[in-house]
GUTIKOL-632794 format. One record per residue: residue in three letters; residue number from 1; x, y, z of N, C-alpha, C in turn. Coordinates in Angstrom, 1 decimal. Example, Ala and Ser with C-alpha at 12.3 -4.5 7.8 and 13.67 -1.06 7.14 Angstrom:
<gufis>
residuo, num, n_px, n_py, n_pz, ca_px, ca_py, ca_pz, c_px, c_py, c_pz
ALA, 1, 13.2, -5.7, 7.8, 12.3, -4.5, 7.8, 13.2, -3.3, 7.8
SER, 2, 12.8, -2.2, 7.1, 13.7, -1.1, 7.1, 12.9, 0.0, 7.9
</gufis>
This chain:
<gufis>
residuo, num, n_px, n_py, n_pz, ca_px, ca_py, ca_pz, c_px, c_py, c_pz
MET, 1, 9.3, 11.2, 30.0, 10.8, 11.0, 28.9, 10.2, 9.8, 28.2
THR, 2, 10.2, 9.3, 27.3, 10.5, 7.9, 26.6, 11.4, 8.0, 25.3
ASP, 3, 12.1, 7.1, 25.2, 12.7, 6.5, 24.2, 12.2, 6.5, 22.9
ASN, 4, 12.7, 6.4, 22.0, 12.5, 6.2, 20.8, 11.1, 5.1, 20.4
SER, 5, 11.3, 4.0, 20.6, 10.2, 2.7, 20.5, 9.0, 2.8, 21.7
GLY, 6, 9.1, 4.2, 22.9, 8.0, 5.0, 23.9, 7.7, 4.0, 24.5
ALA, 7, 9.0, 3.4, 25.0, 9.2, 2.5, 26.3, 9.5, 4.0, 27.6
VAL, 8, 9.0, 3.9, 28.6, 9.5, 4.8, 29.3, 10.9, 5.0, 30.3
VAL, 9, 11.5, 6.2, 30.1, 12.5, 5.9, 31.0, 13.2, 7.0, 32.2
GLY, 10, 13.1, 6.4, 32.9, 13.1, 6.5, 34.5, 14.3, 6.4, 35.1
GLY, 11, 14.5, 7.2, 35.9, 15.7, 6.8, 37.0, 17.2, 7.8, 36.0
ALA, 12, 16.6, 8.5, 34.7, 17.3, 9.7, 34.4, 17.9, 10.7, 35.0
THR, 13, 19.2, 11.0, 35.0, 19.6, 12.4, 36.0, 19.5, 13.5, 34.8
VAL, 14, 18.1, 14.6, 35.2, 18.3, 15.5, 34.8, 18.8, 16.5, 35.8
THR, 15, 19.5, 17.3, 34.5, 20.2, 18.5, 34.8, 19.6, 20.0, 34.3
VAL, 16, 19.1, 20.8, 35.3, 18.5, 22.2, 34.4, 19.9, 23.3, 34.9
ARG, 17, 19.9, 23.6, 34.3, 21.3, 25.1, 34.0, 21.1, 26.0, 33.3
ASN, 18, 21.6, 27.2, 34.3, 20.7, 28.9, 34.4, 22.2, 28.9, 33.0
SER, 19, 22.1, 29.4, 31.9, 22.9, 30.5, 31.1, 23.9, 31.1, 31.3
GLY, 20, 22.9, 31.7, 32.3, 23.6, 33.3, 32.5, 24.2, 32.9, 34.1
THR, 21, 23.7, 32.4, 35.1, 24.7, 32.5, 35.7, 25.4, 31.5, 36.3
GLY, 22, 25.0, 30.5, 36.0, 25.4, 29.2, 36.0, 24.9, 28.2, 37.2
ALA, 23, 23.9, 28.7, 37.6, 23.0, 27.7, 38.8, 22.6, 26.5, 37.9
ARG, 24, 22.8, 25.6, 39.0, 22.2, 24.2, 38.7, 20.9, 23.3, 39.9
ARG, 25, 20.6, 22.9, 38.7, 19.0, 21.9, 39.2, 19.4, 20.6, 38.8
ALA, 26, 19.1, 19.4, 40.0, 19.8, 18.1, 39.6, 18.7, 17.8, 40.1
THR, 27, 17.8, 17.0, 39.3, 16.5, 15.9, 39.8, 16.9, 14.5, 39.1
LYS, 28, 15.8, 13.6, 39.3, 15.9, 12.4, 38.6, 14.2, 12.1, 37.7
THR, 29, 14.2, 11.6, 36.9, 13.0, 11.1, 36.4, 12.7, 10.0, 37.1
ASP, 30, 11.0, 10.3, 37.3, 10.3, 9.0, 38.0, 10.3, 7.7, 37.2
ASP, 31, 9.1, 6.8, 38.0, 8.7, 5.9, 36.9, 8.4, 6.1, 36.3
ARG, 32, 7.6, 6.8, 35.5, 6.8, 7.5, 34.2, 7.1, 8.2, 33.4
GLY, 33, 8.2, 8.2, 33.9, 9.1, 8.8, 33.0, 9.2, 11.0, 33.3
ASN, 34, 8.6, 11.2, 34.0, 8.2, 12.8, 34.5, 9.1, 12.7, 35.5
TYR, 35, 9.4, 14.5, 34.9, 10.7, 14.9, 35.7, 10.4, 16.6, 36.2
GLN, 36, 10.7, 17.9, 36.6, 10.0, 18.5, 37.5, 10.9, 19.5, 38.4
ALA, 37, 11.6, 20.6, 37.7, 12.6, 21.8, 38.8, 11.2, 22.7, 38.9
THR, 38, 11.7, 23.1, 39.9, 10.5, 24.4, 40.5, 11.2, 25.4, 40.9
ALA, 39, 10.4, 26.6, 41.1, 11.1, 27.8, 41.7, 12.4, 28.6, 41.0
LEU, 40, 12.3, 28.1, 39.8, 13.2, 28.5, 38.6, 13.4, 30.2, 38.8
ASN, 41, 14.5, 30.6, 38.7, 14.0, 32.2, 38.6, 14.2, 32.2, 36.7
ILE, 42, 13.5, 33.6, 36.7, 13.7, 34.2, 34.8, 14.8, 34.1, 34.1
GLY, 43, 15.1, 33.6, 32.9, 16.3, 33.1, 32.3, 16.7, 32.2, 31.1
THR, 44, 17.1, 32.2, 30.9, 17.8, 31.5, 29.8, 18.7, 30.1, 30.7
TYR, 45, 18.0, 28.9, 29.6, 18.5, 27.5, 30.8, 18.3, 26.2, 29.5
GLU, 46, 19.8, 25.6, 29.9, 20.0, 24.3, 29.2, 18.9, 22.9, 30.2
VAL, 47, 18.7, 21.7, 29.4, 18.2, 21.4, 30.2, 19.7, 19.8, 29.7
ILE, 48, 20.2, 19.1, 30.7, 20.9, 17.9, 30.0, 20.7, 16.3, 30.8
ILE, 49, 20.1, 16.0, 30.2, 19.4, 14.3, 30.2, 21.1, 13.1, 30.3
GLU, 50, 20.8, 12.1, 31.2, 22.3, 11.7, 31.1, 21.5, 10.4, 32.1
HIS, 51, 21.8, 9.1, 31.2, 21.3, 7.8, 31.5, 22.2, 6.8, 31.3
THR, 52, 22.6, 5.7, 31.8, 23.4, 4.8, 31.6, 22.7, 3.7, 30.5
GLY, 53, 23.5, 3.7, 29.2, 23.0, 3.4, 28.0, 22.5, 4.2, 27.1
PHE, 54, 22.0, 5.4, 27.1, 22.1, 6.0, 26.2, 23.3, 7.2, 26.2
ARG, 55, 22.9, 7.7, 24.9, 23.4, 9.2, 25.0, 23.0, 10.1, 25.5
LYS, 56, 24.3, 11.3, 25.6, 24.2, 12.3, 26.1, 23.4, 13.2, 25.8
GLU, 57, 21.9, 13.5, 26.2, 21.0, 14.8, 25.5, 20.9, 16.1, 26.2
THR, 58, 20.9, 17.4, 25.1, 21.1, 18.6, 25.3, 20.2, 19.4, 24.6
VAL, 59, 19.4, 20.0, 25.5, 18.7, 20.8, 25.0, 19.1, 22.2, 25.6
SER, 60, 19.3, 23.5, 24.6, 19.6, 24.5, 25.2, 18.4, 25.6, 24.6
GLY, 61, 19.2, 26.7, 25.0, 18.0, 28.4, 24.9, 16.7, 28.1, 25.2
ILE, 62, 16.7, 27.6, 26.3, 15.2, 27.7, 27.1, 15.0, 28.7, 27.8
ALA, 63, 13.9, 29.5, 27.5, 13.5, 30.5, 27.8, 12.7, 30.7, 28.6
VAL, 64, 13.1, 30.6, 30.1, 11.8, 31.1, 31.2, 11.4, 32.3, 31.8
GLY, 65, 10.1, 32.2, 31.6, 9.5, 33.9, 32.1, 9.3, 33.2, 33.2
VAL, 66, 8.8, 34.6, 33.7, 7.9, 35.0, 35.0, 6.8, 34.3, 35.3
ASN, 67, 6.5, 33.2, 36.5, 5.4, 32.3, 36.6, 5.0, 31.2, 35.3
GLN, 68, 5.9, 30.9, 34.5, 5.8, 30.2, 33.2, 6.2, 28.5, 33.7
ILE, 69, 5.3, 28.0, 33.3, 6.2, 26.5, 32.8, 6.4, 26.1, 31.3
ALA, 70, 7.5, 26.0, 31.7, 8.7, 25.1, 30.2, 8.4, 23.6, 30.1
ARG, 71, 7.7, 22.7, 29.2, 7.4, 21.7, 29.3, 8.6, 21.4, 28.3
ILE, 72, 9.5, 20.3, 28.6, 10.6, 19.8, 27.9, 10.7, 18.3, 27.7
ASP, 73, 9.8, 17.9, 26.4, 9.7, 16.5, 26.8, 10.8, 16.0, 25.0
VAL, 74, 12.0, 15.3, 26.5, 13.0, 14.6, 25.3, 13.0, 12.9, 25.2
LYS, 75, 13.7, 12.8, 23.9, 13.5, 10.8, 24.0, 15.0, 10.9, 23.0
PRO, 76, 16.0, 10.5, 24.8, 17.2, 10.1, 24.4, 17.4, 9.2, 23.6
GLU, 77, 18.0, 8.7, 22.7, 18.3, 7.8, 22.5, 19.8, 6.8, 22.0
VAL, 78, 19.7, 5.4, 22.0, 20.5, 4.5, 23.1, 22.3, 4.7, 22.3
GLY, 79, 22.9, 4.3, 22.8, 24.4, 5.0, 22.7, 25.5, 4.5, 23.5
GLN, 80, 26.5, 5.3, 23.4, 27.7, 5.1, 24.3, 27.7, 5.9, 24.8
VAL, 81, 27.9, 6.0, 26.2, 28.1, 7.3, 27.7, 28.6, 8.5, 26.8
THR, 82, 29.5, 8.3, 25.7, 30.4, 9.3, 25.6, 30.3, 10.3, 24.2
GLN, 83, 28.6, 10.0, 23.8, 28.3, 10.4, 22.6, 27.6, 11.6, 23.3
GLU, 84, 27.2, 12.1, 22.1, 26.1, 13.5, 23.1, 25.5, 14.6, 21.9
LEU, 85, 24.2, 14.7, 22.4, 23.7, 15.7, 21.0, 22.9, 17.0, 21.6
THR, 86, 23.0, 18.0, 21.6, 23.0, 18.9, 21.7, 21.8, 19.4, 20.7
VAL, 87, 20.9, 20.3, 21.3, 19.4, 20.2, 20.6, 18.9, 22.1, 21.0
LYS, 88, 19.0, 22.3, 20.1, 18.6, 24.7, 20.2, 17.0, 24.2, 20.3
ALA, 89, 16.2, 24.6, 21.4, 14.9, 24.6, 21.6, 14.1, 25.6, 21.1
GLU, 90, 13.1, 25.3, 20.5, 12.2, 26.2, 20.2, 11.0, 26.3, 21.0
THR, 91, 10.3, 27.6, 21.2, 9.8, 28.3, 21.8, 8.1, 27.8, 21.2
PRO, 92, 7.1, 26.8, 22.1, 6.5, 26.5, 21.6, 5.3, 27.4, 21.5
LEU, 93, 4.2, 27.2, 20.0, 3.5, 28.0, 19.9, 1.9, 28.0, 21.0
VAL, 94, 1.9, 26.6, 21.5, 0.9, 26.8, 22.4, 0.7, 26.0, 23.4
GLN, 95, 0.5, 27.1, 24.9, 1.1, 26.6, 25.7, -0.2, 25.4, 26.7
THR, 96, 0.4, 24.2, 26.2, -0.6, 23.0, 26.3, -0.9, 22.5, 28.1
ASP, 97, 0.1, 23.1, 29.4, 0.0, 22.4, 30.3, -0.3, 23.7, 31.3
ASP, 98, -1.0, 24.9, 30.9, -1.7, 26.1, 31.5, -2.9, 26.7, 30.4
ALA, 99, -4.1, 26.4, 31.1, -5.3, 27.3, 30.4, -5.4, 28.6, 30.9
THR, 100, -4.0, 28.9, 31.7, -4.6, 30.3, 32.9, -4.7, 31.8, 31.1
VAL, 101, -5.6, 32.7, 31.0, -5.7, 33.5, 30.3, -4.6, 34.7, 30.6
SER, 102, -3.6, 35.1, 30.4, -2.6, 36.0, 30.5, -1.9, 36.8, 29.7
GLN, 103, -1.2, 37.8, 30.3, -0.6, 38.7, 29.5, 0.7, 39.1, 30.1
LEU, 104, 1.9, 39.0, 29.4, 3.0, 39.3, 29.4, 3.5, 39.8, 29.2
ILE, 105, 4.5, 41.1, 30.6, 5.0, 42.0, 29.7, 6.0, 42.3, 29.9
ASN, 106, 7.4, 41.7, 29.0, 8.8, 42.0, 28.9, 9.2, 43.3, 29.7
ALA, 107, 10.7, 42.9, 29.3, 11.6, 44.2, 30.2, 11.3, 44.8, 28.3
ARG, 108, 11.7, 45.0, 27.0, 11.2, 46.2, 26.1, 9.9, 46.3, 26.6
ASP, 109, 8.7, 45.9, 27.2, 7.6, 47.3, 27.0, 7.7, 47.6, 28.2
ILE, 110, 8.1, 47.6, 29.2, 8.6, 48.1, 30.1, 8.8, 49.1, 30.2
ARG, 111, 9.8, 49.0, 29.7, 11.2, 50.0, 29.2, 10.4, 51.1, 28.4
GLU, 112, 9.7, 51.0, 27.3, 9.2, 51.7, 26.2, 8.1, 52.4, 26.1
LEU, 113, 7.3, 51.1, 26.9, 5.8, 51.8, 26.8, 5.4, 53.4, 28.0
PRO, 114, 5.0, 54.6, 27.5, 5.0, 55.6, 28.3, 3.8, 55.1, 29.5
ILE, 115, 4.0, 55.0, 30.7, 3.3, 54.8, 31.7, 2.8, 56.4, 32.2
PRO, 116, 1.7, 56.5, 32.4, 1.1, 57.7, 32.9, 1.4, 58.4, 34.5
ALA, 117, 0.6, 59.3, 35.0, 1.1, 59.3, 36.2, 2.5, 59.8, 37.0
ASN, 118, 2.7, 58.9, 37.7, 3.5, 58.7, 39.1, 4.3, 57.1, 38.1
ARG, 119, 4.4, 57.0, 37.7, 5.4, 55.8, 36.5, 4.7, 54.6, 37.5
ASN, 120, 3.5, 54.2, 37.8, 3.2, 53.4, 38.6, 3.2, 51.9, 38.4
MET, 121, 4.0, 51.1, 38.8, 4.1, 49.7, 38.1, 2.8, 48.4, 38.1
PHE, 122, 2.1, 49.3, 39.0, 0.7, 48.6, 38.1, 0.0, 49.0, 37.4
ARG, 123, 0.5, 50.0, 36.8, -0.5, 50.5, 35.8, -0.2, 49.5, 34.4
LEU, 124, 1.0, 48.9, 34.8, 1.1, 47.7, 33.1, 0.3, 46.8, 33.2
ALA, 125, -0.3, 46.6, 34.6, -1.5, 45.2, 34.4, -3.0, 45.7, 33.8
LEU, 126, -3.2, 47.2, 33.6, -3.8, 47.4, 32.4, -4.3, 47.1, 31.0
MET, 127, -3.0, 46.5, 30.8, -2.9, 45.7, 29.4, -3.3, 44.5, 29.1
GLY, 128, -3.9, 44.0, 31.0, -4.1, 42.2, 30.6, -5.9, 42.2, 30.0
ALA, 129, -6.0, 41.1, 29.8, -7.2, 40.8, 29.2, -8.1, 41.6, 30.2
GLY, 130, -9.5, 41.8, 30.2, -10.4, 42.0, 31.0, -10.1, 43.1, 32.3
MET, 131, -8.6, 43.8, 32.1, -8.9, 44.7, 33.7, -9.1, 45.7, 33.1
SER, 132, -9.3, 46.4, 33.7, -9.9, 48.2, 33.5, -9.5, 49.1, 34.8
GLN, 133, -9.2, 50.3, 34.9, -8.8, 51.2, 35.5, -10.2, 51.1, 36.9
GLY, 134, -10.4, 50.8, 37.7, -11.4, 51.3, 38.6, -11.5, 52.5, 39.4
PRO, 135, -12.9, 52.4, 40.4, -13.0, 53.9, 40.5, -11.6, 54.5, 41.4
PRO, 136, -11.2, 55.6, 41.8, -10.5, 56.4, 42.6, -10.7, 55.8, 43.6
SER, 137, -9.6, 54.9, 44.4, -9.7, 54.1, 45.9, -8.3, 55.4, 47.0
SER, 138, -8.3, 55.1, 48.1, -7.7, 55.2, 48.8, -6.6, 54.0, 49.3
VAL, 139, -5.9, 54.2, 49.8, -4.6, 53.4, 49.7, -5.0, 52.1, 50.5
THR, 140, -6.2, 52.2, 51.2, -6.7, 51.0, 52.1, -7.4, 50.0, 51.1
THR, 141, -7.9, 50.5, 50.1, -9.0, 50.0, 49.6, -8.4, 49.5, 48.3
SER, 142, -7.3, 50.2, 47.8, -7.0, 49.4, 45.8, -5.4, 48.9, 46.0
GLY, 143, -4.9, 49.2, 47.0, -3.6, 48.0, 46.7, -2.5, 49.2, 46.0
PHE, 144, -2.7, 49.7, 45.0, -1.8, 50.7, 44.4, -1.4, 51.9, 44.5
GLY, 145, -1.9, 52.4, 45.8, -1.2, 53.5, 45.4, -3.0, 54.6, 45.8
ALA, 146, -2.7, 55.3, 46.0, -3.8, 56.2, 46.5, -4.3, 56.9, 45.4
GLY, 147, -5.6, 57.0, 44.7, -6.4, 57.3, 43.4, -6.3, 56.4, 42.4
PHE, 148, -6.0, 55.1, 42.6, -5.5, 54.3, 41.3, -6.0, 52.9, 41.7
GLY, 149, -6.8, 52.2, 40.7, -7.1, 50.8, 40.8, -7.8, 50.0, 39.8
ILE, 150, -7.3, 48.7, 40.1, -7.4, 47.8, 38.8, -8.9, 47.2, 39.0
SER, 151, -9.5, 47.1, 38.5, -10.7, 45.8, 38.4, -10.4, 45.1, 37.1
ALA, 152, -10.8, 43.8, 37.6, -10.4, 42.7, 37.2, -11.6, 41.8, 36.9
PHE, 153, -12.4, 41.7, 35.1, -13.5, 41.7, 34.9, -14.8, 42.0, 35.8
GLY, 154, -14.3, 43.4, 35.9, -15.3, 44.2, 36.5, -15.4, 43.8, 38.1
GLN, 155, -14.6, 43.2, 38.9, -14.8, 43.0, 40.5, -13.7, 44.1, 41.0
LYS, 156, -14.1, 43.7, 42.3, -13.8, 45.3, 42.9, -11.8, 45.5, 43.3
VAL, 157, -11.9, 46.7, 43.1, -10.6, 46.9, 43.0, -9.3, 46.4, 43.8
HIS, 158, -10.2, 45.8, 45.1, -9.3, 45.3, 46.1, -9.0, 43.5, 46.3
ASN, 159, -10.2, 43.2, 44.9, -9.4, 41.4, 44.9, -8.8, 41.1, 44.4
ASN, 160, -7.5, 41.5, 44.4, -6.0, 41.5, 43.3, -5.3, 40.5, 44.4
TRP, 161, -4.3, 39.5, 43.7, -3.7, 39.0, 44.3, -2.0, 39.4, 43.5
ILE, 162, -0.6, 40.2, 44.6, 0.1, 40.9, 43.9, 1.6, 39.5, 44.6
ILE, 163, 2.1, 39.5, 43.4, 3.0, 39.1, 43.4, 5.0, 39.4, 43.1
LEU, 164, 5.5, 39.4, 43.9, 7.1, 40.1, 43.3, 8.1, 39.5, 43.6
ASP, 165, 8.7, 38.0, 42.9, 9.9, 37.5, 43.0, 9.7, 36.2, 43.7
GLY, 166, 8.2, 35.4, 43.2, 7.8, 34.6, 44.3, 7.2, 35.2, 45.9
ALA, 167, 7.4, 36.3, 46.4, 6.8, 36.4, 48.3, 5.6, 37.4, 47.6
PRO, 168, 3.9, 37.3, 48.5, 3.2, 38.4, 48.2, 3.5, 39.6, 48.9
LEU, 169, 3.2, 40.6, 47.9, 3.1, 42.2, 48.2, 2.4, 42.6, 49.3
ARG, 170, 1.4, 41.9, 49.5, 0.0, 42.7, 50.0, 0.4, 42.4, 51.5
THR, 171, -0.4, 43.1, 52.2, 0.2, 42.9, 53.5, -1.3, 42.5, 54.0
ALA, 172, -1.3, 41.9, 55.2, -3.0, 41.2, 55.9, -3.8, 42.3, 56.2
ILE, 173, -2.9, 43.2, 56.6, -3.8, 44.8, 57.2, -4.6, 45.0, 55.4
HIS, 174, -5.6, 45.2, 55.4, -6.4, 46.0, 54.5, -6.0, 45.7, 52.8
GLY, 175, -4.7, 44.9, 52.7, -4.0, 44.6, 51.4, -3.4, 45.4, 50.7
VAL, 176, -3.0, 46.1, 51.4, -1.9, 47.0, 51.3, -0.5, 46.9, 50.7
VAL, 177, -0.3, 47.1, 50.0, 1.1, 46.8, 48.9, 2.0, 47.7, 50.0
ARG, 178, 2.8, 45.9, 50.5, 4.2, 46.7, 50.9, 5.4, 47.4, 50.2
MET, 179, 5.7, 47.2, 48.9, 6.2, 48.0, 48.2, 5.9, 48.4, 46.5
ARG, 180, 6.6, 49.2, 46.2, 6.2, 49.6, 44.7, 7.7, 49.3, 43.9
PRO, 181, 8.3, 48.6, 43.0, 9.7, 48.5, 42.9, 9.5, 50.2, 42.5
SER, 182, 10.9, 50.1, 41.4, 10.9, 51.3, 40.4, 10.7, 50.7, 39.0
VAL, 183, 10.0, 51.4, 37.9, 9.4, 50.4, 36.9, 11.2, 49.4, 35.5
GLU, 184, 12.3, 50.6, 36.3, 13.3, 50.2, 35.7, 14.4, 48.9, 36.2
ALA, 185, 13.3, 49.0, 37.5, 14.1, 47.5, 38.0, 13.3, 46.1, 37.9
LEU, 186, 11.5, 46.4, 37.0, 11.3, 45.2, 36.4, 12.4, 44.4, 35.6
GLN, 187, 12.1, 43.2, 35.2, 12.7, 42.2, 34.2, 11.3, 41.9, 33.6
GLU, 188, 10.1, 41.7, 34.1, 8.7, 41.1, 33.6, 7.9, 41.2, 34.6
PHE, 189, 6.7, 41.0, 33.9, 5.5, 41.6, 34.7, 4.3, 40.7, 33.5
LYS, 190, 3.5, 40.2, 34.6, 2.8, 39.2, 34.1, 1.0, 39.2, 34.8
VAL, 191, 0.3, 39.8, 33.9, -1.4, 39.7, 35.1, -2.1, 38.1, 34.1
GLU, 192, -2.0, 37.5, 35.6, -3.5, 36.4, 34.7, -4.9, 36.8, 35.4
ALA, 193, -5.5, 35.8, 34.6, -6.9, 36.3, 35.3, -7.9, 34.3, 34.5
GLY, 194, -8.2, 34.1, 35.4, -9.6, 32.7, 35.1, -8.6, 31.3, 35.1
PHE, 195, -8.6, 30.6, 35.4, -8.3, 28.8, 35.6, -6.8, 28.9, 36.3
TYR, 196, -6.5, 29.6, 37.3, -5.3, 29.9, 37.9, -4.8, 28.7, 38.2
GLN, 197, -3.5, 28.5, 38.2, -2.7, 27.1, 38.7, -2.9, 27.1, 40.5
ALA, 198, -2.8, 25.7, 40.9, -3.0, 25.4, 42.5, -2.0, 26.4, 43.2
ASP, 199, -1.1, 27.1, 43.2, -0.5, 27.5, 43.7, -1.0, 29.1, 43.5
LEU, 200, -1.7, 29.3, 43.0, -2.6, 30.6, 43.1, -4.4, 30.8, 43.8
GLY, 201, -4.7, 32.2, 43.1, -6.3, 32.1, 43.4, -6.6, 32.0, 44.7
THR, 202, -5.4, 33.4, 45.2, -5.6, 33.8, 46.9, -7.4, 34.7, 46.9
GLU, 203, -7.0, 35.4, 45.6, -8.2, 36.2, 45.1, -9.1, 36.2, 44.0
SER, 204, -9.9, 36.8, 44.0, -10.7, 36.0, 42.8, -10.8, 37.0, 41.5
GLY, 205, -9.7, 38.0, 42.1, -9.2, 38.9, 40.8, -8.4, 38.6, 40.2
ALA, 206, -7.3, 39.5, 39.3, -6.1, 39.5, 38.8, -4.7, 38.8, 39.5
GLN, 207, -3.8, 37.7, 39.4, -3.3, 37.8, 40.1, -2.0, 38.3, 38.8
ILE, 208, -1.8, 39.9, 39.7, -0.4, 40.3, 39.2, 0.9, 39.8, 39.6
ILE, 209, 2.1, 38.9, 38.5, 3.2, 38.6, 39.0, 4.3, 39.5, 38.7
SER, 210, 4.9, 39.4, 39.0, 5.9, 40.5, 38.8, 7.8, 39.8, 39.2
ALA, 211, 8.8, 39.7, 38.3, 10.4, 39.7, 38.8, 11.1, 41.2, 38.6
ILE, 212, 11.9, 41.1, 39.6, 13.2, 41.8, 39.4, 14.3, 41.7, 38.6
LYS, 213, 14.9, 42.4, 37.7, 15.7, 42.1, 36.9, 17.1, 41.0, 37.3
PRO, 214, 17.2, 40.0, 36.8, 18.1, 38.9, 37.9, 19.8, 39.3, 37.1
GLY, 215, 20.5, 38.4, 38.3, 22.0, 38.7, 37.9, 22.6, 37.7, 36.7
SER, 216, 23.7, 37.9, 36.5, 24.7, 36.6, 35.9, 26.2, 36.8, 36.4
ASN, 217, 26.8, 36.3, 35.4, 27.6, 36.3, 35.8, 29.0, 37.5, 35.4
GLU, 218, 28.2, 37.9, 34.4, 29.0, 39.3, 33.8, 28.6, 40.5, 34.3
PHE, 219, 29.4, 41.3, 34.2, 29.2, 42.8, 35.0, 28.1, 43.4, 33.9
HIS, 220, 27.4, 44.2, 35.0, 26.4, 45.4, 34.1, 25.6, 45.7, 34.5
GLY, 221, 24.7, 47.0, 34.2, 24.1, 48.0, 34.8, 23.1, 48.4, 33.9
THR, 222, 22.8, 49.0, 34.5, 21.5, 50.2, 34.0, 21.6, 52.0, 34.2
LEU, 223, 22.0, 52.5, 33.7, 21.5, 54.1, 33.6, 20.5, 54.7, 32.7
PHE, 224, 20.0, 55.0, 33.2, 18.4, 55.8, 32.7, 18.0, 57.2, 33.2
GLU, 225, 17.8, 57.8, 32.2, 16.9, 59.2, 32.7, 15.3, 59.3, 32.4
PHE, 226, 14.7, 59.7, 33.0, 13.3, 60.2, 32.7, 13.2, 61.4, 33.3
LEU, 227, 12.4, 62.2, 32.0, 11.6, 63.7, 31.8, 10.2, 63.5, 31.5
ARG, 228, 9.1, 64.2, 31.9, 8.3, 64.6, 31.8, 7.5, 66.0, 31.4
ASN, 229, 7.4, 66.5, 30.8, 7.4, 67.9, 30.5, 5.9, 68.0, 30.6
GLY, 230, 4.9, 68.9, 31.3, 3.7, 69.0, 31.5, 3.1, 70.0, 30.8
PHE, 231, 2.1, 70.3, 30.0, 1.6, 70.8, 28.9, -0.1, 71.1, 29.3
</gufis>
């Protein structure tokens, strides 16, 4: 974070607020003007910058997806504490902080895409770059369920790492998946391959990352009916 003259703004208070739940995360910029808010739930956020001698800056409408790094650069302007500037965020076309090859499947895709067979959520991973259906495998070798496996760039079907809401789903024995949530319960699904971030890379294949639908302060729910006729 720098001001209009290019000088670093350190010690500024940065508040990250979830627009849906109102949950807040507060931090400060360091001596290089950097700040970071980690482990945020998926949702829409606003970033509030406050510092003595500068007017209050608010950037709203920041959409954070599953396992996404959202970079918000703010240049606070000199002014009175009572002055405030609100900016509507725009999604950058290029993600400059992450070179990972990935495919994001959002809630609409999950809801509307036809998923064959038993509506196994992991079949969504086949939409990712370099993903293909591997040979039929047992539960103890594929991790996705009997008779189904995913090969990432030609690797073995058990060389994938699977995460749900930030926690690993695979067990230490044979790499079996502990649970497979209903497809209707998912908010977002992401498949990453190559150039992983430092917190990933446990396996050499795909990093399959999913998130359950988040809550908010407003009462809401979902009703669905699923029917597939055999021909």
